[in-house]
Wavefront OBJ file of the C-alpha trace (Angstrom):
o trace
v -47.674 -95.399 -49.699
v -44.164 -94.594 -48.590
v -43.019 -98.154 -48.586
v -44.318 -98.529 -52.058
v -42.244 -95.522 -53.309
v -39.442 -96.676 -51.443
v -39.671 -100.009 -53.129
v -40.137 -98.839 -56.669
v -36.991 -96.663 -56.345
v -34.779 -99.331 -55.035
v -36.049 -101.325 -57.873
v -35.175 -99.023 -60.312
v -31.905 -98.158 -59.031
v -31.220 -102.248 -59.009
v -32.477 -102.354 -62.560
v -30.582 -99.164 -64.081
v -27.559 -99.268 -61.424
v -25.690 -96.249 -60.090
v -23.155 -94.147 -62.018
v -20.366 -91.840 -60.787
v -18.814 -89.233 -62.636
v -15.107 -89.296 -63.327
v -12.926 -86.739 -65.023
v -10.789 -88.046 -67.958
v -8.045 -86.348 -69.714
v -8.292 -86.739 -73.785
v -4.826 -88.421 -74.552
v -4.176 -88.530 -78.491
v -1.497 -91.049 -79.273
v -0.496 -90.710 -82.947
v 1.310 -94.117 -84.493
v 2.488 -95.571 -87.639
v -0.184 -98.555 -88.967
v 2.261 -101.605 -87.904
v 1.707 -100.437 -84.269
v -1.712 -100.519 -84.488
v -2.992 -103.738 -83.633
v -0.608 -103.853 -80.710
v -1.831 -100.325 -79.136
v -5.396 -101.521 -79.867
v -5.016 -104.646 -78.080
v -3.350 -102.910 -75.068
v -6.227 -100.485 -74.777
v -8.880 -103.133 -75.094
v -7.095 -105.405 -72.535
v -6.785 -102.702 -70.098
v -10.536 -101.492 -70.595
v -9.792 -97.996 -71.754
v -12.302 -95.656 -73.948
v -11.328 -94.981 -77.369
v -13.070 -91.809 -78.250
v -12.119 -91.480 -81.629
v -9.700 -92.650 -84.485
v -8.601 -91.132 -87.500
v -6.765 -92.499 -90.214
v -4.402 -90.707 -92.165
v -0.657 -91.604 -93.261
v -0.774 -92.699 -89.691
v -3.625 -93.369 -87.012
v -4.719 -91.280 -84.279
v -6.446 -92.760 -81.185
v -8.221 -90.244 -78.731
v -8.300 -92.510 -75.683
v -10.062 -91.074 -72.153
v -7.549 -91.603 -69.434
v -8.276 -90.917 -65.727
v -6.480 -87.773 -64.624
v -4.640 -89.904 -61.639
v -3.577 -92.515 -64.372
v -2.357 -90.048 -67.250
v 1.664 -90.282 -66.152
v 1.186 -93.963 -65.649
v -0.522 -94.778 -69.111
v 2.174 -92.695 -70.983
v 4.767 -94.359 -69.323
v 3.166 -97.519 -70.095
v 2.598 -96.797 -73.734
v 6.016 -96.021 -74.305
v 7.372 -99.349 -72.833
v 4.863 -100.969 -74.973
v 5.821 -99.081 -78.550
v 9.274 -98.538 -77.843
v 8.593 -94.608 -77.806
v 7.426 -94.823 -81.685
v 4.486 -92.682 -81.254
v 3.403 -89.191 -80.534
v 1.499 -88.063 -78.064
v -0.757 -84.594 -76.876
v -2.935 -84.479 -73.769
v -6.176 -82.905 -74.470
v -8.969 -81.407 -72.134
v -10.511 -82.790 -69.529
v -13.887 -84.325 -69.988
v -16.550 -85.952 -67.465
v -17.610 -89.759 -68.171
v -19.967 -91.732 -66.453
v -18.932 -94.883 -64.972
v -20.278 -97.490 -63.427
v -20.211 -96.857 -59.530
v -18.383 -99.637 -57.513
v -19.469 -100.294 -53.966
l 1 2 3 4 5 6 7 8 9 10 11 12 13 14 15 16 17 18 19 20 21 22 23 24 25 26 27 28 29 30 31 32 33 34 35 36 37 38 39 40 41 42 43 44 45 46 47 48 49 50 51 52 53 54 55 56 57 58 59 60 61 62 63 64 65 66 67 68 69 70 71 72 73 74 75 76 77 78 79 80 81 82 83 84 85 86 87 88 89 90 91 92 93 94 95 96 97 98 99 100 101
C-alpha cells in the first residue's frame, strides 16, 4: 500500500512538476510608441513576465522582476532605450516559477 501511494505521488509530481515561489518587484516602464517594439522584444528575449500594459499618449508596461535583478534590469533598460523612459518600482508580489533542480 505504501509503495503504491509513493509511486502515485511520484507520478503526479512528474506530470504536474514542482514550482518555487519567488518574490518579484513590479516595475512600471513608460515609453513613447516608437520604442515599444524594441522594449517588447527585449522583455520577450530575456523571459521577463509582463503583468499589464496600458495605452494612452504613451505606453506603460508593468514587468515582474526578481528582487535581486532590479538594479541590473533598470541599467539594461536605460542602455537599451538611451534613457528615454520613465520607471517606477511598485510592490513586491509572489510568483510561481518552475522549479529547477
